[in-house]
C-alpha positions in Angstrom: -115.1 38.6 -79.2 -115.8 36.7 -82.4 -119.0 37.2 -84.4 -120.6 34.4 -86.4 -123.2 34.4 -89.1 -125.5 31.9 -90.8 -126.2 28.6 -89.0 -124.2 29.8 -86.0 -127.0 32.2 -85.2 -128.7 29.4 -83.2 -125.9 29.7 -80.6 -126.5 31.7 -77.4 -124.2 34.6 -76.6 -122.6 32.5 -73.9 -121.8 29.7 -76.3 -120.3 32.2 -78.8 -118.2 33.8 -76.1 -117.0 30.4 -74.9 -116.1 29.4 -78.5 -114.3 32.6 -79.1 -112.3 32.2 -75.8 -111.3 28.6 -76.8 -110.2 29.8 -80.2 -108.2 32.6 -78.6 -106.5 30.0 -76.4 -105.6 27.9 -79.4 -104.2 31.0 -81.2 -102.0 31.7 -78.2 -100.9 28.0 -78.0 -99.7 28.0 -81.6 -98.7 31.7 -81.8 -100.7 32.4 -84.9 -104.1 33.7 -86.0 -104.4 31.0 -88.7 -105.3 27.7 -87.1 -106.4 25.7 -90.2 -103.0 24.1 -90.9 -102.8 22.9 -87.3 -106.3 21.6 -87.3 -105.7 19.7 -90.5 -102.4 18.4 -89.4 -104.0 17.2 -86.1 -106.6 15.3 -88.1 -104.0 13.7 -90.4 -101.9 12.7 -87.3 -104.4 9.8 -86.8 -103.8 6.9 -89.2 -107.6 6.3 -89.3 -108.0 9.6 -91.1 -107.1 9.2 -94.8 -108.9 12.2 -96.3 -110.1 15.6 -95.1 -112.3 17.8 -97.2 -111.8 21.5 -96.2 -113.5 24.4 -97.8 -111.3 26.1 -100.4 -111.8 29.7 -101.7 -108.8 30.2 -104.0 -106.0 28.3 -105.9 -103.5 29.7 -103.5 -105.4 28.2 -100.5 -105.7 24.9 -102.4 -101.9 24.8 -103.0 -101.3 25.6 -99.3 -103.7 22.9 -98.1 -102.2 20.3 -100.4 -98.8 20.8 -98.6 -100.3 20.1 -95.2 -100.2 16.3 -95.3 -96.5 16.5 -96.2 -95.6 18.3 -93.0 -96.9 16.3 -90.0 -97.9 17.9 -86.7 -95.2 17.5 -84.1 -96.1 15.0 -81.4 -95.7 17.8 -78.7 -98.4 19.8 -80.5 -100.7 16.8 -80.9 -100.4 16.0 -77.2 -101.2 19.7 -76.4 -104.3 19.6 -78.5 -105.4 16.3 -76.9 -104.9 17.8 -73.5 -106.8 20.9 -74.5 -109.7 18.7 -75.6 -109.6 16.7 -72.3 -109.4 19.8 -70.2 -111.8 22.1 -72.0 -114.3 20.0 -74.0 -114.5 16.4 -73.2 -116.7 16.8 -70.2 -118.3 20.1 -71.2 -118.9 19.8 -75.0 -120.2 22.7 -77.1 -123.6 22.5 -78.8 -123.5 22.0 -82.5 
């Protein structure tokens, strides 16, 4: 189970558990522990999105993130993420 700090302390243990389970599903879907590149590629897959401002902690991370718009998300993965949203979140959203 994931643990969250800071502003996330306002979430109940049930919400934290649900968020952790959803993240675990996404990690299995993409076969990786690192979801950031997929999340950013998903955002960039929509023409309405022209800029994303992620948090960056190092030059290496900046360099990696700058490459993301150059390698688009395959349509199959985009459709899988849209289906994930429709099935898991659309009618049962998580509290902010």
